[in-house]
C-alpha positions as CSV (number, residue, x, y, z in Angstrom):
1,M,-38.3,-16.5,64.1
2,N,-35.9,-18.8,65.7
3,V,-34.1,-21.0,63.2
4,P,-33.6,-24.5,64.7
5,F,-30.1,-25.8,65.3
6,R,-29.5,-28.4,62.6
7,R,-26.9,-30.8,63.9
8,A,-24.1,-31.9,61.6
9,R,-24.9,-35.2,59.9
10,L,-22.4,-37.9,60.6
11,L,-21.8,-39.5,57.2
12,T,-20.3,-42.9,56.8
13,A,-17.4,-41.5,54.7
14,I,-16.8,-38.6,57.1
15,A,-15.2,-39.5,60.4
16,V,-15.9,-37.2,63.3
17,V,-12.5,-36.6,64.8
18,P,-11.2,-34.2,67.4
19,L,-10.5,-30.8,66.1
20,L,-7.2,-31.0,67.7
21,A,-6.1,-33.6,65.2
22,L,-7.3,-31.5,62.3
23,A,-4.9,-28.7,63.2
24,A,-2.2,-30.9,61.8
25,C,-3.7,-30.9,58.3
26,A,-1.9,-27.8,57.2
27,G,1.5,-28.9,58.3
28,S,1.9,-32.6,59.1
29,S,0.1,-35.9,59.0
30,A,-1.6,-37.6,61.9
31,D,1.2,-40.2,61.8
32,D,3.9,-37.7,62.8
33,D,1.7,-35.4,64.9
34,P,1.6,-36.4,68.6
35,A,-1.4,-34.1,69.0
36,A,-3.5,-36.4,66.8
37,D,-5.6,-39.2,68.2
38,S,-8.9,-41.0,67.3
39,T,-11.1,-40.0,70.3
40,P,-14.5,-38.8,69.1
41,S,-14.9,-35.0,69.4
42,K,-17.9,-35.5,71.6
43,A,-15.4,-36.3,74.4
44,A,-15.1,-32.5,74.7
45,G,-18.9,-32.2,74.8
46,L,-19.1,-31.4,71.1
47,E,-20.1,-33.4,68.0
48,I,-19.0,-31.8,64.8
49,S,-18.8,-33.0,61.2
50,T,-15.5,-32.0,59.5
51,S,-17.1,-32.3,56.1
52,P,-16.8,-29.3,53.7
53,D,-20.6,-29.6,53.5
54,Q,-21.2,-27.9,56.8
55,D,-25.0,-27.5,56.8
56,R,-24.4,-24.3,58.7
57,I,-26.9,-22.6,61.0
58,H,-28.8,-20.0,59.1
59,T,-30.9,-17.0,60.1
60,T,-33.5,-15.0,58.1
61,V,-33.2,-11.7,56.3
62,A,-33.4,-8.6,58.6
63,D,-35.1,-5.8,56.8
64,D,-33.7,-3.2,59.1
65,A,-30.1,-4.4,58.5
66,V,-30.6,-4.5,54.7
67,A,-31.9,-0.9,54.8
68,L,-28.6,0.2,56.3
69,L,-26.4,-1.5,53.7
70,P,-24.3,0.8,51.5
71,A,-25.7,0.9,47.9
72,D,-22.6,-0.7,46.4
73,V,-22.5,-3.7,48.7
74,K,-26.3,-4.2,48.4
75,A,-26.0,-4.1,44.6
76,S,-23.2,-6.6,44.5
77,G,-25.4,-9.2,46.2
78,V,-22.3,-10.7,47.9
79,F,-20.7,-10.3,51.4
80,K,-17.0,-10.9,51.0
81,V,-15.4,-11.9,54.3
82,A,-11.7,-12.7,55.1
83,T,-11.1,-15.4,57.6
84,T,-7.9,-17.0,58.9
85,A,-8.8,-20.6,58.1
86,G,-6.2,-23.1,59.2
87,A,-5.5,-21.0,62.3
88,A,-6.9,-23.1,65.1
89,P,-10.1,-25.0,65.9
90,P,-12.8,-24.2,66.9
91,L,-12.4,-20.6,65.7
92,G,-11.2,-21.3,62.2
93,F,-9.7,-24.3,60.5
94,L,-10.0,-26.5,57.4
95,A,-12.5,-29.2,56.6
96,D,-11.6,-32.7,55.4
97,D,-10.9,-31.4,51.9
98,E,-8.1,-29.2,53.4
99,K,-9.4,-26.2,51.6
100,T,-12.8,-25.3,52.9
101,P,-12.8,-22.9,55.9
102,I,-15.0,-24.0,58.8
103,G,-15.4,-23.0,62.4
104,N,-17.1,-20.5,64.7
105,E,-15.9,-17.4,62.7
106,T,-17.2,-18.8,59.4
107,D,-20.6,-19.5,61.0
108,I,-20.8,-16.0,62.4
109,A,-20.0,-14.7,58.8
110,Q,-22.9,-16.9,57.5
111,L,-25.4,-15.4,60.0
112,V,-24.4,-11.8,59.0
113,A,-24.6,-12.6,55.3
114,D,-28.0,-14.2,55.8
115,A,-29.4,-11.3,57.8
116,L,-28.1,-8.9,55.1
117,G,-29.7,-10.9,52.3
118,L,-26.3,-11.4,50.7
119,K,-24.4,-14.5,49.4
120,L,-21.5,-15.3,51.6
121,E,-18.1,-15.4,49.9
122,L,-15.2,-16.5,52.2
123,E,-11.5,-15.7,51.4
124,Q,-8.7,-17.2,53.4
125,K,-6.1,-14.7,54.5
126,A,-3.0,-14.9,56.7
127,W,-3.5,-13.0,59.9
128,A,-1.0,-10.4,59.0
129,D,-2.8,-9.7,55.7
130,W,-6.3,-8.9,56.9
131,P,-5.7,-5.1,57.2
132,L,-4.5,-4.9,53.6
133,A,-7.5,-7.0,52.4
134,L,-9.8,-4.4,53.9
135,Q,-7.9,-1.4,52.7
136,S,-7.6,-2.7,49.2
137,G,-11.3,-3.4,49.0
138,D,-10.6,-7.1,48.4
139,V,-13.1,-8.0,51.1
140,D,-16.0,-6.2,52.8
141,A,-15.3,-7.5,56.3
142,V,-12.9,-9.5,58.4
143,I,-14.2,-12.1,60.8
144,S,-11.2,-13.8,62.4
145,N,-11.0,-13.3,66.1
146,V,-10.1,-9.6,65.8
147,T,-9.9,-7.7,69.0
148,V,-11.3,-4.1,69.2
149,T,-8.5,-1.6,69.9
150,E,-8.5,2.2,69.8
151,E,-5.6,2.2,67.5
152,R,-7.4,-0.1,65.0
153,K,-10.5,2.1,65.2
154,E,-8.6,4.8,63.5
155,L,-8.7,2.7,60.3
156,Y,-11.5,0.3,60.8
157,D,-15.0,0.1,62.2
158,F,-16.1,-2.8,64.5
159,S,-19.3,-4.7,65.3
160,S,-18.7,-6.8,68.4
161,Y,-19.9,-10.4,68.8
162,R,-17.8,-12.2,71.5
163,N,-15.7,-11.6,74.5
164,D,-12.0,-12.0,74.1
165,Q,-10.6,-14.8,76.3
166,L,-7.0,-16.0,76.3
167,G,-5.4,-19.1,77.9
168,W,-2.0,-20.7,78.7
169,I,-1.5,-24.2,77.5
170,T,1.3,-26.6,78.6
171,S,2.0,-30.3,78.2
172,A,0.2,-32.5,80.5
173,S,3.4,-33.5,82.2
174,S,4.7,-29.9,82.6
175,K,5.9,-28.8,86.0
176,V,4.0,-25.5,85.4
177,K,0.9,-25.7,87.5
178,E,-0.6,-22.3,87.2
179,I,-0.1,-19.0,85.3
180,K,-2.2,-16.1,86.5
181,E,0.3,-13.2,86.8
182,P,3.6,-12.1,85.3
183,K,5.9,-13.8,87.7
184,D,4.5,-17.1,86.7
185,I,6.2,-16.9,83.3
186,A,9.6,-15.8,84.5
187,G,12.3,-18.0,82.9
188,L,9.9,-20.0,80.8
189,T,10.1,-20.6,77.0
190,V,6.8,-18.9,75.8
191,G,5.2,-19.1,72.4
192,V,2.8,-16.6,70.8
193,S,1.5,-15.5,67.4
194,S,3.0,-12.3,66.0
195,G,0.9,-9.2,65.7
196,T,-1.8,-10.3,68.1
197,N,-3.1,-8.7,71.3
198,Q,-1.7,-11.7,73.3
199,E,1.7,-10.8,72.1
200,K,1.3,-7.3,73.5
201,I,0.2,-8.8,76.9
202,L,3.1,-11.3,76.9
203,L,5.7,-8.5,76.2
204,A,4.1,-6.4,78.9
205,W,4.4,-9.2,81.4
206,N,8.0,-9.9,80.5
207,E,8.9,-6.2,80.9
208,Q,7.2,-6.2,84.3
209,N,9.3,-9.2,85.4
210,I,12.5,-7.5,84.3
211,K,11.5,-4.3,86.3
212,D,10.8,-6.5,89.3
213,G,14.2,-8.2,89.1
214,L,12.9,-11.5,87.9
215,D,14.1,-13.6,85.1
216,P,12.9,-12.6,81.6
217,I,11.3,-15.3,79.5
218,K,13.9,-17.7,78.2
219,G,15.9,-16.2,75.3
220,G,14.6,-12.7,76.2
221,E,11.8,-12.8,73.7
222,P,8.9,-15.0,72.7
223,E,9.0,-17.9,70.2
224,Y,6.7,-17.0,67.3
225,Y,4.3,-19.4,65.7
226,E,1.8,-19.1,62.8
227,A,0.5,-22.7,62.5
228,Y,-1.4,-24.1,65.5
229,S,-0.2,-27.6,64.6
230,D,3.4,-26.4,65.2
231,V,2.3,-25.0,68.5
232,L,0.9,-28.3,69.7
233,L,4.0,-30.2,68.5
234,A,6.3,-27.7,70.4
235,V,4.3,-27.8,73.6
236,Q,3.9,-31.6,73.6
237,S,7.6,-32.2,72.8
238,G,8.8,-29.7,75.5
239,R,10.3,-27.1,73.1
240,L,7.8,-24.7,74.5
241,D,7.0,-24.5,78.3
242,T,3.7,-22.7,77.4
243,Y,1.9,-20.9,74.7
244,V,-0.6,-18.1,75.1
245,G,-3.5,-17.8,72.6
246,P,-7.3,-17.9,72.2
247,N,-8.6,-19.9,75.1
248,A,-11.3,-21.5,72.9
249,S,-8.7,-23.4,70.9
250,L,-6.5,-24.3,73.9
251,A,-9.3,-25.5,76.0
252,Y,-10.5,-27.7,73.1
253,S,-7.1,-29.2,72.7
254,A,-6.8,-30.0,76.4
255,A,-10.3,-31.5,76.5
256,T,-9.7,-33.8,73.5
257,A,-6.2,-34.9,74.6
258,P,-5.9,-34.5,78.4
259,D,-3.0,-37.0,78.5
260,Q,-1.0,-34.5,76.3
261,F,-2.2,-31.0,77.2
262,K,-3.6,-28.9,80.0
263,V,-4.7,-25.3,80.3
264,V,-3.0,-23.7,83.4
265,G,-4.6,-20.3,83.3
266,T,-6.9,-17.9,81.5
267,L,-7.2,-14.1,81.3
268,N,-9.2,-11.6,79.3
269,G,-7.7,-10.6,76.0
270,G,-7.8,-7.0,77.2
271,W,-5.8,-7.5,80.3
272,P,-5.9,-5.6,82.6
273,L,-9.0,-4.3,80.9
274,T,-11.8,-6.2,79.1
275,A,-11.7,-6.7,75.4
276,Q,-14.2,-7.8,72.8
277,I,-13.9,-9.7,69.5
278,A,-15.6,-8.0,66.5
279,V,-16.3,-8.0,62.8
280,A,-13.9,-5.5,61.2
281,T,-15.0,-3.3,58.3
282,L,-13.1,-0.4,56.6
283,K,-13.7,3.0,58.2
284,G,-15.7,5.2,55.8
285,S,-17.4,2.2,54.1
286,D,-20.5,2.8,56.3
287,L,-20.9,-1.0,56.5
288,A,-20.6,-1.4,60.3
289,P,-24.1,-0.2,61.3
290,A,-25.6,-2.8,58.9
291,V,-23.4,-5.6,60.3
292,T,-24.3,-4.7,63.9
293,A,-28.0,-4.8,63.0
294,A,-27.5,-8.1,61.3
295,L,-25.8,-9.5,64.4
296,Q,-28.6,-8.1,66.6
297,H,-31.1,-10.0,64.5
298,A,-29.2,-13.3,65.1
299,F,-28.9,-12.5,68.8
300,D,-32.7,-11.9,68.9
301,D,-33.7,-15.1,67.1
302,G,-31.3,-17.4,68.9
303,T,-29.1,-18.4,66.0
304,Y,-26.1,-16.5,67.5
305,A,-26.4,-18.6,70.7
306,D,-26.8,-21.8,68.6
307,V,-23.5,-21.0,66.8
308,L,-21.6,-20.4,69.9
309,A,-23.1,-23.6,71.5
310,R,-22.1,-25.6,68.4
311,W,-18.4,-24.7,68.9
312,G,-18.4,-24.8,72.7
313,L,-18.0,-21.0,73.1
314,T,-21.2,-20.2,75.1
315,A,-19.1,-18.8,77.9
316,E,-17.7,-16.1,75.6
317,A,-21.1,-14.7,74.5
318,I,-21.9,-11.0,75.0
319,E,-25.3,-9.5,75.8
320,K,-25.6,-7.5,72.6
321,P,-23.5,-6.4,69.6
322,E,-22.3,-2.8,69.5
323,T,-20.8,-0.6,66.7
324,N,-17.3,0.6,67.8
325,P,-17.5,-0.4,71.5
326,P,-14.7,0.9,73.7
327,G,-11.5,-0.6,72.5
328,L,-8.2,-1.4,74.2
329,P,-6.2,1.8,74.6
330,K,-3.2,2.7,72.5
331,T,0.2,1.6,73.9
332,E,2.7,4.3,74.5
């Protein structure tokens, strides 16, 4: 049965603001954040409540998925999921109360929990801490824009749910017009988040430029950022020529503040191959088949499509979820 998409209620006390402005919540106020403005978020084709009361899209229990649950998880009645809230909208960020994680990844977690007949329990983790969270048993799964790689598959199982797409963002006034190949970043000051797949791509591009006799990126290595609010400030002020990260967030920033930002190129997160984003579970926990079946249930009843549409990510949809799909190869 298809569960209808319940649009977020716009309450008098809750202003609908661009998600770009919300990225400043963790590190700076709207007064000192040049990325903040008051344009309604529907300027980007979206209309989203930033209340902690999200009225999330829900699906129904999938008996076939429940039947695949490991006994200990089923008995607990809880699906514990780590997410990197505060990272970047629309994937994961904080609601108006500055403590409740919201975004596409939390909504996907809700669908999986619903289909498994479990209560969703979200835990905020720094990106670098998600592997330890799984290995220690602190959480059952991680849903935080994690790319499937063959190296990660040695320790974790994956249930895919979205294509991995990256983008390059610059200030609107930047002289950088297009980035589509390694030579386009030669001599630029480039930002990235540490420990991510985009960092690997950026370093590979930089090495290629050096081999080709071109300038390396300025300073010889990337500038590293954890908070998306800091990225936007650095790009807008000119401290960064460009930043490479999840295209969903960058495109939203550019759409909500076109006078400040622009996306000058995109590439698959698996460049030069194709990569997928997936729910990560601990290898040996036997949880992945149940999660994949839960996702398939949401694909079938339309709630998966509803969630992606809610956050403007329809273009990143995949045809079906898979358990441990081909991952990016190990780097030498």
